[in-house]
SEMI-541899 format. One record per residue (C-alpha): x, y, z; residue in one letter; residue number from 1. Coordinates in pm, 1 decimal. Layout:
! SEMI-541899
rec X=X; Y=Y; Z=Z; res=A; n=NUM
...
***
This chain:
! SEMI-541899
rec X=0.0; Y=0.0; Z=0.0; res=M; n=1
rec X=128.6; Y=343.5; Z=-89.9; res=E; n=2
rec X=112.2; Y=576.3; Z=209.5; res=F; n=3
rec X=168.1; Y=891.5; Z=10.1; res=S; n=4
rec X=95.9; Y=1040.6; Z=-326.4; res=Y; n=5
rec X=377.8; Y=1244.1; Z=-476.0; res=R; n=6
rec X=459.7; Y=1413.8; Z=-801.2; res=R; n=7
rec X=778.1; Y=1566.2; Z=-937.4; res=E; n=8
rec X=765.4; Y=1938.7; Z=-999.9; res=S; n=9
rec X=910.8; Y=2090.2; Z=-1317.1; res=P; n=10
rec X=979.7; Y=2414.0; Z=-1124.4; res=R; n=11
rec X=1229.0; Y=2526.1; Z=-864.6; res=G; n=12
rec X=1145.6; Y=2509.5; Z=-494.9; res=F; n=13
rec X=1012.9; Y=2866.3; Z=-451.1; res=S; n=14
rec X=806.7; Y=2851.5; Z=-768.8; res=E; n=15
rec X=661.8; Y=2517.0; Z=-662.5; res=T; n=16
rec X=563.3; Y=2657.5; Z=-322.3; res=V; n=17
rec X=385.0; Y=2945.1; Z=-498.8; res=E; n=18
rec X=205.5; Y=2696.7; Z=-727.7; res=A; n=19
rec X=103.5; Y=2486.3; Z=-427.8; res=V; n=20
rec X=-39.5; Y=2784.7; Z=-240.9; res=E; n=21
rec X=-230.9; Y=2898.7; Z=-554.0; res=R; n=22
rec X=-369.6; Y=2548.5; Z=-605.2; res=S; n=23
rec X=-479.5; Y=2520.7; Z=-243.3; res=I; n=24
rec X=-674.8; Y=2847.1; Z=-267.0; res=R; n=25
rec X=-819.0; Y=2756.1; Z=-609.6; res=A; n=26
rec X=-937.2; Y=2420.1; Z=-472.6; res=S; n=27
rec X=-1127.7; Y=2585.0; Z=-188.9; res=G; n=28
rec X=-897.7; Y=2435.6; Z=74.7; res=F; n=29
rec X=-741.5; Y=2636.4; Z=358.7; res=D; n=30
rec X=-386.3; Y=2638.3; Z=492.5; res=V; n=31
rec X=-420.4; Y=2600.3; Z=868.1; res=V; n=32
rec X=-50.2; Y=2602.1; Z=946.4; res=K; n=33
rec X=275.7; Y=2644.0; Z=756.2; res=R; n=34
rec X=596.6; Y=2477.6; Z=877.8; res=H; n=35
rec X=922.0; Y=2592.0; Z=717.9; res=D; n=36
rec X=1137.1; Y=2312.9; Z=854.0; res=M; n=37
rec X=1459.9; Y=2442.3; Z=703.3; res=R; n=38
rec X=1427.4; Y=2775.9; Z=884.4; res=T; n=39
rec X=1313.3; Y=2614.6; Z=1208.6; res=T; n=40
rec X=1603.0; Y=2370.8; Z=1215.8; res=L; n=41
rec X=1858.0; Y=2631.8; Z=1102.9; res=A; n=42
rec X=1769.8; Y=2831.8; Z=1414.4; res=A; n=43
rec X=1873.2; Y=2525.6; Z=1617.3; res=K; n=44
rec X=2199.8; Y=2480.5; Z=1428.8; res=G; n=45
rec X=2090.0; Y=2211.4; Z=1182.0; res=F; n=46
rec X=2119.7; Y=2250.5; Z=809.3; res=E; n=47
rec X=1878.3; Y=2065.3; Z=579.2; res=I; n=48
rec X=1748.7; Y=2102.5; Z=226.2; res=R; n=49
rec X=1431.6; Y=2307.5; Z=182.6; res=P; n=50
rec X=1126.5; Y=2138.5; Z=333.0; res=L; n=51
rec X=786.5; Y=2302.6; Z=370.4; res=L; n=52
rec X=493.2; Y=2126.9; Z=535.5; res=I; n=53
rec X=147.0; Y=2276.2; Z=492.8; res=L; n=54
rec X=-142.3; Y=2160.2; Z=708.5; res=E; n=55
rec X=-439.8; Y=2181.7; Z=475.8; res=V; n=56
rec X=-804.5; Y=2176.3; Z=583.2; res=A; n=57
rec X=-1023.5; Y=1984.9; Z=342.6; res=I; n=58
rec X=-1371.7; Y=2137.9; Z=311.7; res=P; n=59
rec X=-1546.3; Y=1822.2; Z=426.6; res=S; n=60
rec X=-1693.3; Y=1768.7; Z=773.5; res=P; n=61
rec X=-1503.3; Y=1550.9; Z=1018.9; res=D; n=62
rec X=-1205.7; Y=1510.6; Z=787.1; res=T; n=63
rec X=-856.5; Y=1531.9; Z=942.2; res=P; n=64
rec X=-605.1; Y=1786.7; Z=824.2; res=L; n=65
rec X=-403.0; Y=1686.2; Z=524.2; res=C; n=66
rec X=-26.6; Y=1743.0; Z=539.7; res=K; n=67
rec X=117.2; Y=1851.5; Z=208.0; res=L; n=68
rec X=497.1; Y=1850.7; Z=169.2; res=H; n=69
rec X=722.8; Y=2037.8; Z=-71.1; res=V; n=70
rec X=1081.7; Y=1919.7; Z=-57.2; res=Y; n=71
rec X=1399.2; Y=1855.0; Z=-253.0; res=I; n=72
rec X=1531.0; Y=1502.5; Z=-296.7; res=E; n=73
rec X=1829.2; Y=1430.5; Z=-523.1; res=N; n=74
rec X=1808.1; Y=1777.9; Z=-682.4; res=E; n=75
rec X=1441.3; Y=1722.2; Z=-771.7; res=T; n=76
rec X=1152.9; Y=1918.8; Z=-621.6; res=V; n=77
rec X=862.0; Y=1703.1; Z=-507.0; res=W; n=78
rec X=508.8; Y=1772.9; Z=-389.3; res=V; n=79
rec X=369.6; Y=1496.5; Z=-170.7; res=A; n=80
rec X=77.6; Y=1429.4; Z=57.5; res=V; n=81
rec X=-6.6; Y=1151.4; Z=299.0; res=I; n=82
rec X=-307.6; Y=982.0; Z=140.7; res=R; n=83
rec X=-624.1; Y=1077.3; Z=331.8; res=P; n=84
rec X=-751.0; Y=718.0; Z=333.4; res=T; n=85
rec X=-431.0; Y=604.4; Z=506.5; res=V; n=86
rec X=-440.1; Y=891.4; Z=756.4; res=L; n=87
rec X=-810.8; Y=832.2; Z=825.0; res=W; n=88
rec X=-745.5; Y=463.5; Z=886.7; res=E; n=89
rec X=-481.0; Y=548.1; Z=1148.0; res=V; n=90
rec X=-709.6; Y=799.5; Z=1321.5; res=I; n=91
rec X=-1048.4; Y=630.2; Z=1287.6; res=E; n=92
rec X=-951.4; Y=268.4; Z=1221.6; res=G; n=93
rec X=-1136.9; Y=241.5; Z=891.3; res=D; n=94
rec X=-1036.4; Y=434.2; Z=578.8; res=G; n=95
rec X=-1363.7; Y=332.9; Z=414.3; res=A; n=96
rec X=-1548.6; Y=586.0; Z=634.4; res=D; n=97
rec X=-1368.6; Y=879.4; Z=473.8; res=L; n=98
rec X=-1613.1; Y=1111.4; Z=296.7; res=P; n=99
rec X=-1641.0; Y=1023.6; Z=-71.3; res=E; n=100
rec X=-1417.9; Y=1216.3; Z=-308.1; res=G; n=101
rec X=-1166.5; Y=1342.2; Z=-50.4; res=V; n=102
rec X=-883.0; Y=1123.0; Z=-179.9; res=E; n=103
rec X=-953.4; Y=1228.1; Z=-539.4; res=A; n=104
rec X=-964.6; Y=1596.0; Z=-437.5; res=S; n=105
rec X=-627.2; Y=1572.3; Z=-266.1; res=V; n=106
rec X=-472.0; Y=1393.5; Z=-565.1; res=R; n=107
rec X=-613.5; Y=1660.1; Z=-796.2; res=S; n=108
rec X=-465.3; Y=1929.2; Z=-572.5; res=L; n=109
rec X=-117.8; Y=1774.8; Z=-595.6; res=V; n=110
rec X=-154.5; Y=1725.0; Z=-972.3; res=D; n=111
rec X=-256.7; Y=2088.9; Z=-1019.1; res=A; n=112
rec X=56.8; Y=2203.1; Z=-834.6; res=C; n=113
rec X=293.4; Y=2038.0; Z=-1078.1; res=V; n=114
rec X=110.7; Y=2058.1; Z=-1411.0; res=D; n=115
***
């Protein structure tokens, strides 16, 4: 089972972050929290490649926050998300109870960021 859905971005890191934020707004989702892990860890003396984690609220009742990641791996920028069905299964014990269409909406969001 794949725990995440990820796509390679044809853009640089900053441009990908901008595309992600545009896609989130265009999809009707909300960014609840933004974690710039590189900056946070640099303040503690650790140096890592750029990594941004966005906690995204899906406009569906009783649905957990979705964590969308933008990061660099082997000189490639990636946009990834933990699949809502997997996250829901961990939280609720049954991914089948996830509101219909949430997984497809999240996949479409990631696709829109990199197309």
